[in-house]
All heavy atoms as an XYZ file, in Angstrom:
938
protein
N     -11.942     10.999     -1.398
C     -11.189      9.853     -1.842
C      -9.841     10.280     -2.431
O      -8.883      9.583     -2.261
C     -12.032      9.140     -2.910
C     -11.875      7.671     -3.013
S     -11.753      6.599     -1.564
C     -12.826      7.266     -0.332
N      -9.853     11.399     -3.113
C      -8.617     11.860     -3.728
C      -7.521     12.105     -2.704
O      -6.378     11.837     -2.884
C      -8.881     13.100     -4.593
C      -9.725     12.819     -5.830
C     -10.067     14.033     -6.602
N      -8.853     14.669     -7.050
C      -8.737     15.952     -7.390
N      -9.821     16.744     -7.328
N      -7.598     16.443     -7.805
N      -7.956     12.700     -1.573
C      -7.040     13.003     -0.479
C      -6.426     11.737      0.127
O      -5.205     11.703      0.406
N      -7.240     10.727      0.306
C      -6.736      9.446      0.863
C      -5.740      8.856     -0.091
O      -4.675      8.387      0.335
C      -7.919      8.491      1.138
C      -8.777      9.010      2.290
C      -7.421      7.080      1.415
C     -10.044      8.244      2.535
N      -6.043      8.845     -1.384
C      -5.103      8.259     -2.364
C      -3.821      9.047     -2.405
O      -2.706      8.455     -2.413
C      -5.742      8.244     -3.738
N      -3.922     10.358     -2.380
C      -2.696     11.214     -2.422
C      -1.832     11.017     -1.223
O      -0.638     10.801     -1.276
C      -3.071     12.660     -2.597
C      -1.865     13.559     -2.804
C      -2.242     15.021     -3.046
C      -2.665     15.106     -4.499
N      -2.865     16.532     -4.901
N      -2.437     11.068     -0.011
C      -1.650     10.894      1.239
C      -1.050      9.535      1.330
O       0.101      9.358      1.670
C      -2.530     11.220      2.476
C      -1.845     10.776      3.754
C      -2.899     12.697      2.517
N      -1.839      8.516      0.979
C      -1.283      7.136      0.966
C      -0.129      7.017      0.003
O       0.923      6.446      0.321
C      -2.409      6.120      0.631
O      -3.472      6.223      1.547
C      -1.873      4.717      0.621
N      -0.300      7.589     -1.181
C       0.783      7.578     -2.172
C       2.049      8.241     -1.663
O       3.137      7.665     -1.771
N       1.905      9.397     -1.093
C       3.051     10.117     -0.573
C       3.728      9.322      0.526
O       4.957      9.200      0.562
C       2.687     11.521     -0.086
C       3.782     12.173      0.726
C       2.314     12.404     -1.291
N       2.953      8.752      1.416
C       3.536      7.959      2.569
C       4.299      6.745      2.073
O       5.344      6.406      2.573
C       2.419      7.592      3.538
C       1.818      8.729      4.339
C       0.669      8.218      5.256
C       2.910      9.414      5.212
N       3.743      6.074      1.025
C       4.467      4.937      0.491
C       5.738      5.371     -0.241
O       6.731      4.662     -0.185
C       3.540      4.101     -0.425
C       2.845      3.046      0.361
C       1.483      3.200      0.671
C       3.433      1.843      0.697
C       0.791      2.238      1.381
C       2.758      0.863      1.386
C       1.436      1.045      1.770
N       5.704      6.516     -0.916
C       6.920      6.983     -1.582
C       7.975      7.337     -0.532
O       9.148      6.990     -0.660
C       6.589      8.196     -2.488
C       5.799      7.749     -3.666
C       7.878      8.905     -2.905
C       5.183      8.884     -4.510
N       7.533      7.996      0.573
C       8.500      8.354      1.678
C       9.055      7.034      2.257
O      10.278      6.951      2.522
C       7.810      9.213      2.706
C       8.628      9.293      3.946
C       7.506     10.577      2.147
N       8.209      6.064      2.488
C       8.681      4.755      3.041
C       9.711      4.107      2.082
O      10.702      3.563      2.572
C       7.499      3.817      3.289
N       9.434      4.205      0.802
C      10.377      3.592     -0.146
C      11.720      4.325     -0.103
O      12.765      3.683     -0.049
C       9.791      3.642     -1.584
N      11.685      5.648     -0.127
C      12.917      6.419     -0.082
C      13.704      6.157      1.196
O      14.927      5.988      1.178
C      12.641      7.898     -0.303
C      12.086      8.279     -1.670
C      11.663      9.754     -1.687
C      13.062      7.975     -2.779
N      12.972      6.151      2.304
C      13.594      5.871      3.561
C      14.193      4.453      3.575
O      15.289      4.219      4.093
C      12.550      6.041      4.689
C      13.119      6.058      6.087
C      14.364      5.823      6.519
C      12.322      6.277      7.267
N      14.435      5.906      7.876
C      13.221      6.173      8.354
C      11.021      6.525      7.487
C      12.789      6.354      9.663
C      10.589      6.733      8.793
C      11.442      6.627      9.862
N      13.472      3.542      2.995
C      13.957      2.123      2.915
C      15.238      2.074      2.078
O      16.174      1.369      2.459
N      15.309      2.826      0.949
C      16.546      2.813      0.198
C      17.708      3.424      0.960
O      18.861      3.007      0.825
C      16.337      3.546     -1.127
C      15.629      2.730     -2.176
C      14.441      3.183     -2.776
C      16.134      1.528     -2.586
C      13.793      2.436     -3.740
C      15.475      0.753     -3.564
C      14.315      1.205     -4.128
N      17.431      4.448      1.773
C      18.481      5.029      2.585
C      19.005      3.983      3.587
O      20.209      3.858      3.800
C      17.974      6.299      3.328
C      18.951      6.731      4.429
C      17.702      7.441      2.337
N      18.089      3.229      4.166
C      18.454      2.197      5.178
C      19.161      1.011      4.524
O      20.111      0.475      5.091
C      17.193      1.727      5.905
C      16.599      2.739      6.851
C      17.389      2.912      8.136
O      17.972      1.935      8.657
O      17.413      4.037      8.631
N      18.602      0.538      3.384
C      19.106     -0.749      2.840
C      19.997     -0.584      1.603
O      20.610     -1.558      1.185
C      17.891     -1.615      2.379
O      17.237     -0.976      1.261
C      16.921     -1.873      3.516
N      20.024      0.587      1.022
C      20.701      0.751     -0.239
C      19.905      0.010     -1.299
O      18.690     -0.088     -1.186
N      20.608     -0.605     -2.242
C      19.887     -1.305     -3.286
C      20.181     -2.830     -3.144
O      20.061     -3.570     -4.082
C      20.286     -0.817     -4.672
C      19.697      0.563     -4.915
C      20.416      1.708     -4.597
C      18.443      0.670     -5.478
C      19.895      2.951     -4.861
C      17.888      1.930     -5.713
C      18.602      3.048     -5.392
N      20.520     -3.248     -1.912
C      20.853     -4.619     -1.693
C      19.600     -5.465     -1.353
O      18.541     -4.943     -0.979
N      19.722     -6.757     -1.594
C      18.621     -7.663     -1.322
C      18.600     -8.247      0.045
O      17.728     -9.010      0.416
C      18.618     -8.778     -2.361
C      18.276     -8.318     -3.732
S      16.611     -7.577     -3.832
C      15.602     -8.992     -3.608
N      19.619     -7.853      0.849
C      19.636     -8.352      2.258
C      18.562     -7.570      3.029
O      18.366     -6.372      2.851
C      21.019     -8.115      2.867
C      22.079     -9.005      2.249
C      23.384     -8.871      2.973
O      23.432     -8.397      4.109
O      24.410     -9.264      2.355
N      17.909     -8.283      3.948
C      16.808     -7.719      4.699
C      17.370     -6.843      5.832
O      18.310     -7.241      6.547
C      15.934     -8.793      5.307
O      15.399     -9.554      4.236
C      14.801     -8.223      6.122
N      16.860     -5.621      5.916
C      17.146     -4.713      7.062
C      15.844     -4.330      7.695
O      14.765     -4.535      7.133
C      17.814     -3.426      6.512
O      19.036     -3.734      5.918
N      15.931     -3.810      8.904
C      14.729     -3.413      9.593
C      14.532     -1.900      9.545
O      15.376     -1.142     10.097
C      14.733     -3.837     11.064
C      14.691     -5.341     11.309
C      14.806     -5.650     12.780
C      13.423     -5.948     10.716
N      13.528     -1.472      8.852
C      13.186     -0.021      8.756
C      12.590      0.385     10.089
O      11.693     -0.249     10.620
C      12.192      0.196      7.606
C      11.807      1.611      7.308
C      13.031      2.398      6.827
C      10.735      1.675      6.208
N      13.128      1.450     10.648
C      12.721      1.950     11.963
C      12.923      0.881     13.045
O      12.319      0.912     14.072
C      11.275      2.417     11.989
C      10.988      3.599     11.085
S       9.405      4.319     11.271
C       8.342      3.053     10.635
N      13.780     -0.103     12.758
C      14.070     -1.156     13.710
C      12.922     -2.174     13.836
O      12.993     -3.003     14.694
N      11.934     -2.040     12.995
C      10.716     -2.902     13.145
C      10.299     -3.603     11.871
O       9.980     -4.792     11.905
C       9.523     -2.007     13.619
C       8.279     -2.826     13.776
C       9.869     -1.332     14.947
N      10.314     -2.890     10.743
C       9.713     -3.458      9.499
C      10.760     -4.005      8.599
O      11.624     -3.277      8.155
C       8.873     -2.368      8.792
C       7.818     -1.740      9.599
C       7.950     -0.454     10.121
C       6.686     -2.477      9.954
C       6.997      0.112     10.902
C       5.700     -1.898     10.714
C       5.842     -0.639     11.242
N      10.721     -5.312      8.270
C      11.725     -5.884      7.383
C      11.547     -5.379      5.963
O      10.438     -5.417      5.409
C      11.469     -7.392      7.478
C      10.067     -7.546      7.968
C       9.765     -6.295      8.735
N      12.618     -4.846      5.372
C      12.599     -4.384      3.982
C      13.891     -4.747      3.297
O      14.895     -5.030      3.901
C      12.417     -2.844      3.945
C      11.071     -2.416      4.443
C      13.503     -2.090      4.641
N      13.847     -4.743      1.962
C      15.024     -4.870      1.131
C      14.731     -4.031     -0.127
O      13.695     -3.356     -0.238
C      15.355     -6.318      0.822
C      14.323     -7.033     -0.009
O      13.318     -6.459     -0.451
N      14.520     -8.331     -0.190
N      15.619     -4.083     -1.106
C      15.461     -3.263     -2.303
C      14.127     -3.596     -3.021
O      13.422     -2.713     -3.474
C      16.629     -3.452     -3.200
N      13.800     -4.865     -3.112
C      12.570     -5.255     -3.834
C      11.340     -4.743     -3.091
O      10.387     -4.267     -3.722
C      12.487     -6.797     -3.956
C      11.342     -7.269     -4.792
S      11.443     -6.756     -6.498
C      12.681     -7.898     -7.090
N      11.362     -4.771     -1.782
C      10.259     -4.269     -0.974
C      10.150     -2.759     -1.185
O       9.046     -2.229     -1.316
C      10.525     -4.596      0.477
C       9.318     -4.578      1.333
N       9.013     -5.558      2.212
C       8.360     -3.647      1.502
C       7.915     -5.263      2.915
N       7.476     -4.105      2.438
N      11.256     -2.079     -1.238
C      11.288     -0.634     -1.425
C      10.738     -0.258     -2.804
O       9.996      0.696     -2.988
C      12.713     -0.054     -1.273
C      13.216     -0.293      0.167
O      12.450     -0.347      1.090
N      14.529     -0.397      0.261
N      11.069     -1.077     -3.813
C      10.545     -0.841     -5.162
C       9.023     -1.030     -5.154
O       8.285     -0.265     -5.806
C      11.226     -1.763     -6.215
C      12.707     -1.324     -6.367
C      10.470     -1.811     -7.520
C      13.574     -2.307     -7.109
N       8.540     -2.065     -4.462
C       7.093     -2.267     -4.342
C       6.430     -1.102     -3.677
O       5.346     -0.634     -4.083
C       6.814     -3.592     -3.614
N       7.043     -0.577     -2.605
C       6.488      0.609     -1.940
C       6.436      1.787     -2.887
O       5.473      2.573     -2.891
C       7.299      0.947     -0.701
C       6.996      0.085      0.514
N       7.813      0.044      1.580
C       5.958     -0.761      0.775
C       7.295     -0.745      2.507
N       6.180     -1.217      2.006
N       7.495      1.970     -3.613
C       7.559      3.075     -4.588
C       6.462      2.940     -5.624
O       5.745      3.948     -5.923
C       8.936      3.162     -5.258
C       9.106      4.328     -6.182
S       9.013      5.957     -5.349
C      10.561      6.009     -4.492
N       6.295      1.749     -6.173
C       5.242      1.530     -7.201
C       3.867      1.776     -6.606
O       3.025      2.484     -7.275
C       5.359      0.102     -7.692
N       3.615      1.311     -5.424
C       2.293      1.542     -4.781
C       2.105      3.034     -4.502
O       1.016      3.577     -4.713
C       2.166      0.750     -3.465
C       0.802      0.681     -2.860
C      -0.179      0.024     -3.747
C       0.906     -0.046     -1.529
N       3.173      3.738     -4.098
C       3.107      5.132     -3.851
C       2.813      5.974     -5.084
O       1.986      6.868     -5.098
N       3.497      5.641     -6.144
C       3.293      6.345     -7.400
C       1.879      6.082     -7.923
O       1.176      7.002     -8.372
C       4.369      5.945     -8.457
C       4.006      6.442     -9.845
C       5.724      6.475     -8.034
N       1.426      4.847     -7.791
C       0.036      4.471     -8.209
C      -0.943      5.290     -7.421
O      -1.897      5.910     -7.950
C      -0.160      3.018     -8.021
C      -1.509      2.451     -8.319
C      -2.454      2.986     -9.201
C      -2.134      1.284     -7.781
N      -3.581      2.218     -9.213
C      -3.417      1.181     -8.314
C      -1.698      0.365     -6.867
C      -4.288      0.117     -8.047
C      -2.574     -0.671     -6.516
C      -3.830     -0.786     -7.076
N      -0.792      5.364     -6.110
C      -1.693      6.103     -5.256
C      -1.723      7.582     -5.597
O      -2.772      8.211     -5.750
N      -0.542      8.184     -5.725
C      -0.444      9.581     -6.024
C      -1.039      9.898     -7.395
O      -1.808     10.844     -7.505
C       1.017     10.085     -5.926
C       1.138     11.561     -5.972
C       0.940     12.343     -4.838
C       1.383     12.224     -7.205
C       1.036     13.731     -4.899
C       1.494     13.560     -7.264
C       1.323     14.338     -6.106
O       1.397     15.709     -6.182
N      -0.702      9.105     -8.364
C      -1.234      9.344     -9.728
C      -2.721      9.161     -9.775
O      -3.409      9.877    -10.504
C      -0.532      8.421    -10.705
N      -3.250      8.251     -9.001
C      -4.684      7.974     -9.004
C      -5.487      9.077     -8.336
O      -6.694      9.126     -8.502
C      -5.011      6.650     -8.350
O      -4.891      6.735     -6.983
N      -4.822      9.946     -7.643
C      -5.538     11.016     -6.895
C      -6.017     12.104     -7.804
O      -6.597     13.099     -7.323
C      -4.674     11.563     -5.788
O      -3.578     12.349     -6.343
N      -5.837     11.985     -9.107
C      -6.220     13.051    -10.021
C      -7.729     13.098    -10.184
O      -8.265     14.198    -10.436
C      -5.588     12.799    -11.406
C      -4.090     12.822    -11.342
C      -3.516     14.109    -10.731
O      -3.859     15.185    -11.229
N      -2.685     13.986     -9.731
N      -8.443     11.996    -10.046
C      -9.902     12.011    -10.155
C     -10.510     11.156     -9.045
O      -9.838     10.251     -8.526
C     -10.415     11.450    -11.511
O     -10.182     10.051    -11.568
C      -9.755     12.126    -12.694
N     -11.718     11.425     -8.720
C     -12.434     10.608     -7.659
C     -12.549      9.150     -8.110
O     -12.394      8.257     -7.268
C     -13.859     11.194     -7.420
C     -13.848     12.462     -6.624
C     -13.301     12.319     -5.195
O     -13.480     11.292     -4.610
O     -12.715     13.309     -4.731
N     -12.833      8.905     -9.369
C     -13.009      7.505     -9.861
C     -11.723      6.733     -9.720
O     -11.731      5.604     -9.230
C     -13.489      7.528    -11.290
N     -10.617      7.298    -10.200
C      -9.339      6.548    -10.132
C      -8.872      6.395     -8.681
O      -8.313      5.407     -8.297
C      -8.280      7.215    -10.971
O      -8.092      8.545    -10.585
C      -8.601      7.127    -12.444
N      -9.122      7.387     -7.859
C      -8.734      7.318     -6.416
C      -9.530      6.219     -5.753
O      -9.015      5.457     -4.936
C      -8.959      8.644     -5.729
N     -10.836      6.116     -6.055
C     -11.643      5.045     -5.470
C     -11.182      3.681     -5.893
O     -11.090      2.771     -5.077
N     -10.825      3.518     -7.145
C     -10.308      2.233     -7.646
C      -8.949      1.915     -6.951
O      -8.756      0.778     -6.560
C     -10.159      2.258     -9.133
C     -11.445      2.026     -9.856
C     -11.253      1.725    -11.350
N     -10.672      2.821    -12.105
C     -11.411      3.820    -12.619
N     -12.703      3.800    -12.487
N     -10.831      4.833    -13.301
N      -8.098      2.910     -6.808
C      -6.857      2.692     -6.099
C      -7.115      2.169     -4.674
O      -6.480      1.210     -4.189
C      -6.016      3.934     -6.000
C      -4.907      3.814     -4.996
C      -3.758      3.073     -5.242
C      -4.982      4.458     -3.770
C      -2.734      2.953     -4.318
C      -3.968      4.344     -2.817
C      -2.847      3.591     -3.097
N      -8.046      2.826     -3.966
C      -8.351      2.397     -2.604
C      -8.848      0.968     -2.541
O      -8.438      0.199     -1.722
C      -9.314      3.353     -1.963
S      -8.649      4.992     -1.568
N      -9.748      0.629     -3.464
C     -10.293     -0.736     -3.430
C      -9.241     -1.750     -3.814
O      -9.033     -2.725     -3.099
C     -11.513     -0.813     -4.357
C     -12.718     -0.111     -3.820
C     -13.993     -0.324     -4.643
N     -13.865      0.200     -6.009
C     -14.036      1.469     -6.353
N     -14.341      2.369     -5.409
N     -13.958      1.846     -7.593
N      -8.590     -1.604     -4.935
C      -7.653     -2.574     -5.433
C      -6.350     -2.581     -4.630
O      -5.824     -3.644     -4.294
C      -7.321     -2.409     -6.908
C      -8.530     -2.676     -7.760
C      -9.066     -1.694     -8.608
C      -9.162     -3.901     -7.775
C     -10.158     -1.903     -9.399
C     -10.268     -4.151     -8.585
C     -10.779     -3.155     -9.380
N      -5.859     -1.403     -4.249
C      -4.688     -1.339     -3.393
C      -4.940     -1.928     -2.033
O      -4.096     -2.629     -1.486
N      -6.133     -1.697     -1.506
C      -6.529     -2.338     -0.268
C      -6.506     -3.858     -0.309
O      -5.966     -4.541      0.551
N      -7.049     -4.412     -1.389
C      -7.033     -5.859     -1.592
C      -5.623     -6.392     -1.661
O      -5.242     -7.396     -1.052
C      -7.880     -6.251     -2.822
C      -7.699     -7.744     -3.146
C      -9.365     -6.017     -2.522
N      -4.767     -5.713     -2.442
C      -3.357     -6.153     -2.613
C      -2.673     -6.176     -1.279
O      -1.978     -7.173     -0.926
C      -2.642     -5.202     -3.581
C      -1.124     -5.393     -3.514
C      -3.133     -5.416     -4.994
N      -2.863     -5.129     -0.456
C      -2.195     -5.060      0.863
C      -2.768     -6.126      1.804
O      -2.012     -6.711      2.559
C      -2.313     -3.699      1.456
C      -1.440     -2.648      0.791
C      -1.805     -1.226      1.215
C       0.026     -2.912      1.067
N      -4.080     -6.355      1.749
C      -4.640     -7.438      2.583
C      -4.111     -8.804      2.214
O      -3.782     -9.588      3.105
C      -6.162     -7.399      2.497
C      -6.885     -6.246      3.224
C      -8.376     -6.230      2.850
C      -6.697     -6.391      4.719
N      -3.990     -9.038      0.943
C      -3.431    -10.343      0.485
C      -1.973    -10.452      0.941
O      -1.566    -11.495      1.467
C      -3.536    -10.480     -1.064
C      -2.683    -11.639     -1.551
C      -4.991    -10.645     -1.445
N      -1.179     -9.391      0.759
C       0.223     -9.451      1.201
C       0.317     -9.677      2.710
O       1.177    -10.429      3.183
C       0.951     -8.138      0.824
C       1.326     -7.996     -0.602
C       1.930     -6.592     -0.864
C       2.293     -9.063     -1.068
N      -0.543     -9.001      3.483
C      -0.532     -9.161      4.910
C      -0.873    -10.624      5.265
O      -0.213    -11.225      6.161
N      -1.868    -11.201      4.635
C      -2.214    -12.597      4.871
C      -1.141    -13.597      4.488
O      -0.817    -14.511      5.246
N      -0.536    -13.360      3.307
C       0.523    -14.225      2.857
C       1.745    -14.130      3.814
O       2.438    -15.175      4.054
C       0.971    -13.867      1.397
C       2.267    -14.576      1.027
C      -0.150    -14.232      0.416
N       1.972    -12.973      4.384
C       3.074    -12.809      5.309
C       3.003    -13.693      6.528
O       4.036    -14.006      7.156
N       1.787    -14.131      6.887
C       1.655    -15.086      8.000
C       2.084    -16.494      7.618
O       2.422    -17.299      8.479
C       0.224    -15.112      8.517
C      -0.143    -13.947      9.353
C      -0.829    -12.849      8.815
C       0.208    -13.881     10.689
C      -1.158    -11.737      9.581
C      -0.113    -12.780     11.495
C      -0.771    -11.717     10.920
N       2.010    -16.795      6.326
C       2.329    -18.143      5.855
C       3.744    -18.238      5.319
O       4.485    -19.165      5.620
C       1.320    -18.555      4.720
C       1.639    -19.967      4.213
C      -0.113    -18.491      5.266
N       4.103    -17.247      4.516
C       5.478    -17.225      3.905
C       6.057    -15.831      4.173
O       5.608    -14.844      3.630
C       5.392    -17.437      2.385
C       4.609    -18.704      2.018
C       6.732    -17.434      1.766
C       4.269    -18.843      0.591
N       7.050    -15.794      5.046
C       7.627    -14.513      5.460
C       8.495    -13.849      4.366
O       8.604    -12.617      4.375
C       8.467    -14.700      6.688
N       8.986    -14.621      3.427
C       9.823    -14.031      2.363
C       9.636    -14.865      1.082
O      10.445    -15.731      0.759
C      11.282    -14.024      2.773
C      12.134    -13.143      1.859
O      11.726    -12.835      0.763
N      13.334    -12.797      2.330
N       8.546    -14.604      0.338
C       8.252    -15.420     -0.884
C       9.411    -15.378     -1.851
O       9.906    -14.332     -2.209
C       7.000    -14.745     -1.464
C       6.402    -13.935     -0.364
C       7.559    -13.558      0.552
N       9.803    -16.551     -2.272
C      10.886    -16.766     -3.248
C      12.175    -16.063     -2.812
O      13.042    -15.751     -3.652
C      10.480    -16.259     -4.624
C       9.203    -16.877     -5.209
C       8.817    -16.195     -6.512
C       9.359    -18.376     -5.410
N      12.335    -15.785     -1.555
C      13.498    -15.064     -1.032
C      13.728    -13.746     -1.743
O      14.881    -13.309     -1.948
C      14.781    -15.955     -1.106
C      14.770    -16.996     -0.040
O      14.137    -16.821      1.028
O      15.386    -18.084     -0.271
N      12.633    -13.089     -2.152
C      12.743    -11.818     -2.883
C      12.296    -10.625     -2.054
O      12.886     -9.557     -2.142
C      11.896    -11.860     -4.148
C      12.398    -12.725     -5.260
C      11.417    -12.729     -6.421
C      13.763    -12.295     -5.747
N      11.196    -10.768     -1.259
C      10.681     -9.623     -0.617
C      10.173    -10.061      0.804
O       9.200    -10.830      0.912
C       9.481     -9.094     -1.398
C       8.907     -7.798     -0.846
S       7.457     -7.210     -1.723
C       7.908     -7.340     -3.392
N      10.772     -9.504      1.896
C      10.310     -9.862      3.213
C       8.962     -9.196      3.521
O       8.804     -7.972      3.415
C      11.396     -9.275      4.103
C      12.013     -8.165      3.319
C      11.893     -8.578      1.871
N       7.947     -9.995      3.792
C       6.628     -9.481      4.110
C       6.089    -10.068      5.424
O       4.935     -9.926      5.748
C       5.602     -9.744      2.976
C       5.492    -11.234      2.670
C       5.964     -8.938      1.735
C       4.361    -11.588      1.726
N       7.015    -10.637      6.199
C       6.640    -11.178      7.508
C       6.874    -10.148      8.582
O       6.888     -8.932      8.353
N       6.969    -10.624      9.793
C       7.235     -9.732     10.913
C       6.112     -8.734     11.108
O       4.950     -8.968     10.824
N       6.455     -7.553     11.537
C       5.468     -6.505     11.774
C       4.861     -5.940     10.495
O       3.861     -5.241     10.550
C       6.068     -5.388     12.662
C       6.248     -5.840     14.082
O       5.495     -6.697     14.556
O       7.190     -5.325     14.742
N       5.527     -6.200      9.353
C       4.960     -5.745      8.077
C       3.566     -6.329      7.859
O       2.704     -5.682      7.270
C       5.825     -6.225      6.886
C       6.722     -5.133      6.393
O       6.600     -3.982      6.839
O       7.559     -5.427      5.537
N       3.342     -7.550      8.363
C       2.027     -8.166      8.156
C       0.916     -7.281      8.761
O      -0.079     -7.044      8.097
C       1.969     -9.513      8.884
C       2.958    -10.537      8.399
C       2.916    -11.760      9.212
N       3.409    -11.494     10.567
C       3.890    -12.429     11.354
N       4.016    -13.668     10.913
N       4.323    -12.119     12.557
N       1.150     -6.799      9.956
C       0.128     -5.991     10.621
C      -0.050     -4.661      9.952
O      -1.163     -4.138      9.826
C       0.471     -5.840     12.110
C       0.587     -7.148     12.783
C       1.707     -7.764     13.226
C      -0.503     -8.036     13.053
N       1.408     -8.998     13.753
C       0.043     -9.190     13.683
C      -1.865     -7.999     12.876
C      -0.747    -10.250     14.086
C      -2.665     -9.043     13.268
C      -2.103    -10.178     13.851
N       1.062     -4.058      9.494
C       0.970     -2.784      8.803
C       0.190     -2.939      7.491
O      -0.692     -2.158      7.129
C       2.333     -2.224      8.587
C       2.394     -0.799      7.970
C       1.721      0.199      8.860
C       3.841     -0.365      7.707
N       0.556     -3.977      6.751
C      -0.164     -4.219      5.458
C      -1.645     -4.536      5.715
O      -2.483     -4.017      4.968
C       0.446     -5.424      4.742
C       1.841     -5.136      4.205
N       2.773     -6.125      3.970
C       2.438     -3.988      3.864
C       3.891     -5.603      3.495
N       3.719     -4.283      3.435
N      -1.943     -5.326      6.699
C      -3.382     -5.583      7.002
C      -4.142     -4.346      7.428
O      -5.254     -4.075      6.985
C      -3.492     -6.655      8.105
C      -3.116     -8.070      7.695
C      -3.111     -8.969      8.885
C      -4.053     -8.589      6.611
N      -3.488     -3.487      8.236
C      -4.178     -2.283      8.718
C      -4.399     -1.278      7.625
O      -5.521     -0.782      7.414
N      -3.359     -1.020      6.842
C      -3.507     -0.032      5.736
C      -4.424     -0.614      4.663
O      -5.265      0.094      4.113
C      -2.114      0.305      5.128
C      -2.256      1.181      3.904
C      -1.242      1.009      6.203
N      -4.311     -1.881      4.401
C      -5.178     -2.548      3.409
C      -6.649     -2.463      3.808
O      -7.531     -2.148      2.978
N      -6.950     -2.751      5.073
C      -8.322     -2.657      5.529
C      -8.840     -1.253      5.461
O      -9.998     -1.029      5.013
C      -8.438     -3.204      6.994
N      -8.032     -0.272      5.858
C      -8.480      1.129      5.762
C      -8.789      1.514      4.319
O      -9.826      2.110      4.028
C      -7.404      2.038      6.362
C      -7.704      3.456      6.137
C      -8.664      4.110      6.913
C      -7.043      4.192      5.189
C      -8.965      5.471      6.681
C      -7.350      5.548      4.948
C      -8.324      6.172      5.742
N      -7.869      1.200      3.412
C      -8.055      1.581      1.976
C      -9.291      0.902      1.432
O     -10.091      1.535      0.751
C      -6.847      1.232      1.156
C      -5.607      2.110      1.347
C      -4.443      1.554      0.509
C      -5.890      3.549      0.935
N      -9.422     -0.410      1.691
C     -10.575     -1.139      1.140
C     -11.878     -0.598      1.660
O     -12.830     -0.364      0.910
C     -10.456     -2.595      1.418
C     -11.572     -3.520      0.866
C     -11.691     -3.334     -0.641
C     -11.351     -4.948      1.232
N     -11.969     -0.298      2.958
C     -13.186      0.236      3.532
C     -13.500      1.593      2.948
O     -14.633      1.857      2.567
C     -13.083      0.310      5.058
C     -13.251     -1.043      5.725
S     -13.375     -0.949      7.538
C     -11.716     -0.420      7.988
N     -12.502      2.436      2.834
C     -12.718      3.751      2.215
C     -13.173      3.639      0.782
O     -14.123      4.321      0.387
C     -11.421      4.600      2.313
N     -12.579      2.742      0.042
C     -12.970      2.533     -1.341
C     -14.378      1.977     -1.507
O     -15.112      2.377     -2.391
N     -14.760      1.069     -0.606
C     -16.101      0.540     -0.675
C     -17.157      1.535     -0.251
O     -18.241      1.586     -0.863
C     -16.198     -0.749      0.217
C     -15.385     -1.960     -0.309
C     -15.441     -3.109      0.697
C     -15.906     -2.379     -1.670
N     -16.855      2.324      0.726
C     -17.773      3.401      1.161
C     -17.963      4.383      0.004
O     -19.082      4.785     -0.316
C     -17.292      4.121      2.420
C     -18.045      5.392      2.665
C     -17.445      3.182      3.641
N     -16.870      4.676     -0.669
C     -16.917      5.621     -1.796
C     -17.744      5.004     -2.925
O     -18.579      5.713     -3.553
C     -15.520      5.954     -2.273
C     -15.556      6.896     -3.475
O     -16.012      8.027     -3.276
O     -15.121      6.474     -4.550
N     -17.564      3.722     -3.192
C     -18.300      3.085     -4.262
C     -19.790      3.014     -3.970
O     -20.623      3.080     -4.900
C     -17.754      1.660     -4.490
N     -20.160      2.947     -2.713
C     -21.586      2.872     -2.336
C     -22.250      4.252     -2.341
O     -23.486      4.331     -2.336
C     -21.709      2.199     -0.962
N     -21.484      5.271     -2.339
C     -22.027      6.638     -2.310
C     -22.682      6.954     -3.648
O     -22.085      6.699     -4.711
C     -20.890      7.591     -2.040
C     -21.286      8.932     -1.549
C     -20.107      9.775     -1.159
N     -19.401      9.198     -0.037
C     -18.119      9.416      0.257
N     -17.426     10.252     -0.466
N     -17.568      8.895      1.303
N     -23.867      7.541     -3.650
C     -24.527      7.862     -4.907
C     -23.749      8.955     -5.641
O     -23.236      9.876     -5.060
C     -25.916      8.383     -4.512
C     -26.002      8.295     -3.025
C     -24.671      7.866     -2.488
N     -23.678      8.797     -6.957
C     -23.084      9.830     -7.777
C     -24.171     10.737     -8.276
O     -25.339     10.431     -8.200
C     -22.328      9.144     -8.981
O     -23.296      8.499     -9.777
C     -21.268      8.202     -8.541
N     -23.814     11.885     -8.815
C     -24.851     12.826     -9.296
C     -25.795     12.181    -10.281
O     -26.958     12.473    -10.352
C     -24.035     13.944     -9.946
C     -22.750     13.942     -9.233
C     -22.467     12.451     -8.927
N     -25.297     11.252    -11.138
C     -26.184     10.597    -12.112
C     -27.115      9.601    -11.512
O     -28.131      9.289    -12.084
C     -25.333      9.955    -13.228
C     -24.765     10.951    -14.189
C     -24.013     10.283    -15.281
N     -22.646     10.113    -14.764
C     -21.785      9.276    -15.218
N     -22.075      8.475    -16.225
N     -20.580      9.171    -14.715
N     -26.754      8.981    -10.370
C     -27.544      7.934     -9.779
C     -28.462      8.434     -8.684
O     -29.300      7.657     -8.172
C     -26.679      6.805     -9.229
O     -25.820      7.372     -8.149
C     -25.816      6.185    -10.296
N     -28.386      9.657     -8.294
C     -29.248     10.207     -7.226
C     -30.680     10.337     -7.727
O     -30.934     10.711     -8.839
C     -28.783     11.611     -6.792
C     -27.549     11.551     -5.956
C     -27.303     12.892     -5.346
N     -25.983     12.893     -4.782
C     -25.041     13.839     -4.947
N     -25.359     14.929     -5.642
N     -23.861     13.718     -4.390
N     -31.606      9.962     -6.810
C     -33.019     10.099     -7.115
C     -33.395     11.546     -6.921
O     -32.948     12.204     -5.983
C     -33.805      9.203     -6.169
C     -33.434      7.762     -6.285
C     -34.267      7.053     -7.339
O     -35.377      7.481     -7.606
N     -33.731      5.973     -7.907
N     -34.303     12.063     -7.735
C     -34.753     13.447     -7.546
C     -36.122     13.475     -6.946
O     -36.935     12.729     -6.987
C     -34.812     14.157     -8.885
C     -33.408     14.324     -9.383
C     -33.429     15.048    -10.699
N     -32.041     15.083    -11.142
C     -31.614     15.929    -11.986
N     -32.381     16.832    -12.514
N     -30.367     15.862    -12.383
């Protein structure tokens, strides 16, 4: 679980930095890699999620919680992106971002749930 949290965190930090290179700190929407709509607020959200993931990789328990809760957050954002492509005109979450958020969210949530169902040393039967 720690590895998943760490890799996810690093990837979101890289996406945020790349987004800032593409968009600067402006609120106008640009397409990252020509596909994913981003702006400064979106990049800040990616950075926050990345820092959360990386920091949570310190222990199995915190990494598992990151996977479960981060997965839910991304699934909700992906779903909302189908209804409102740019909530409050602050953060573009429509377009192909919806699919990326749904895919990463589903992966994180499944990994977190599998981890939560795994017996811990204290709960194992002898």
